[in-house]
C-alpha positions, 0 to 999 in steps of 0.5 A, spaced: 132 684 300 132 686 293 139 688 293 141 681 296 137 677 291 140 681 285 147 680 287 146 673 289 143 672 282 149 676 279 154 672 283 151 665 281 151 667 274 158 669 274 160 663 277 159 659 270 162 665 266 169 663 269 168 655 269 166 656 262 173 659 260 177 655 264 174 649 261 175 652 254 183 653 256 183 646 258 180 643 251 184 648 247 191 646 250 188 638 249 186 639 242 191 643 239 187 649 239 181 646 235 176 651 236 170 647 232 171 642 237 171 646 243 164 650 241 161 643 240 163 641 247 160 648 249 153 646 246 152 641 251 151 646 257 146 650 253 142 643 251 142 641 259 139 648 260 134 647 255 132 641 258 132 644 265 127 649 263 123 644 260 122 639 265 125 642 272 122 649 272 114 650 274 111 657 273 107 659 278 099 660 277 097 666 274 092 670 277 086 672 273 083 669 267 084 670 259 091 671 255 095 676 257 096 683 253 102 686 251 103 692 256 108 696 250 102 701 249 103 708 250 098 708 256 102 703 259 109 706 258 106 712 261 106 709 268 113 708 268 115 714 272 121 719 272 125 716 277 125 710 272 127 714 266 133 717 270 135 710 272 135 708 264 139 714 263 144 713 268 144 706 266 145 708 258 151 713 260 154 708 265 154 703 259 158 708 255 163 708 260 164 701 260 165 698 253 165 691 251 170 686 255 173 684 248 178 690 249 180 687 255 182 681 251 186 685 246 190 689 251 192 683 254 194 680 248 198 686 246 202 684 252 204 677 249 198 673 252 198 666 248 191 666 244 190 659 247 190 663 254 186 669 253 180 666 256 184 667 263 182 674 262 175 673 263 176 668 268 180 673 272 175 678 271 169 674 273 172 671 279 172 678 282 165 679 279 162 673 282 166 674 289 164 682 289 156 681 287 153 678 293 156 683 298 155 689 294 148 687 293 147 686 300 150 693 301 145 696 296 139 694 301 142 699 307 146 704 303 144 710 298 144 707 291 147 713 288 153 713 293 154 706 291 154 707 283 158 713 284 163 708 288 163 703 282 164 709 277 171 711 281 173 704 281 171 703 273 176 710 272 181 706 276 181 700 271 181 705 265 187 708 267 191 702 269 189 699 262 191 705 259 198 706 262 201 700 259 201 693 257 205 690 263 202 684 267 201 689 273 197 694 270 193 689 265 192 685 271 190 691 276 185 693 270 182 687 269 181 686 277 178 693 278 173 692 272 171 685 275 170 689 282 166 695 278 161 690 275 160 686 282 158 693 285 154 696 280 150 691 275 146 688 281 145 695 283 142 697 277 137 691 276 135 693 283 134 700 282 130 698 275 125 693 280 124 699 285 122 704 280 118 700 276 110 698 277 110 691 279 106 689 273 110 692 268 117 690 271 118 685 265 117 691 260 121 696 265 127 691 264 126 690 257 126 697 255 132 698 260 136 693 256 134 695 250 137 702 251 143 699 254 144 695 248 144 701 244 149 704 248 154 698 248 154 698 241 155 705 240 161 705 245 164 699 243 164 702 236 167 708 238 172 704 242 174 700 236 175 707 232 179 710 237 184 703 238 185 703 231 186 711 230 190 713 236 192 706 240 189 702 246 191 708 251 186 713 247 181 708 248 181 707 255 182 714 257 176 716 253 173 710 257 175 714 263 172 720 261 165 717 259 166 715 267 167 722 269 161 724 265 157 718 268 159 720 275 156 727 274 150 725 272 149 720 278 150 726 282 144 729 279 140 723 279 134 724 284 134 720 291 131 714 291 128 711 298 131 706 301 128 699 300 126 699 308 122 705 306 119 702 300 117 695 302 110 694 303 107 689 307 103 683 304 096 684 305 093 679 310 087 676 307 084 674 314 084 681 316 081 684 310 075 679 311 075 681 318 075 689 316 069 687 311 065 684 316 066 690 321 
């Protein structure tokens, strides 16, 4: 159920990502575009989250004694398999194909969307994202990860081409919806692939390395997208995104096959059977 769990996590996380912009739109309209006041209100849920972590969350007791040692050492990193680094590489190329969502807002603004209504872009994208993440997470537990990633890339290519085609409401709305759909199809899936490929005691390190590489790729691709936008126009920016997606599609086709969750899951050892075996 790892895919379903990550899909549910992505879905619930994204619910906040569209409720927040809806609240921002209402406050911007009510307070005549006072950004400073809106950001003061935005600090409130952040404070509530800190209080929830401090008083509502209890960590499970760690087994063993002593303070934990940092696993970021050459010997420990050497335990991360080739399959894991394939996932990191695919994630990096995938990120190169998907630059910052800020460019979606810029594209919608070119079509005449008022500044106070620009959060609607993120609302629309995240509604689709939230609705898609859990069903596709469950699907990831039953189908080939490579095929699902490839399908997500095809959807991203469609989003880029729609956004490149013009600033009318139809192509921009279609591009935004397809962008959210590809996020729902792939982001929980990539997390599932990282968790499946990494040793259990190094999963935190594995996720950290994955997001470090993805963050560098996002910085690089967003810089390239900005230069293309300024130099050649918005259409060239999104066409380049589609080209990166085709490259990511080719790399995904070459990735090694990962066993399904059903074949990789190992049952928990029953301590009673272990002690009985020891007595025998």
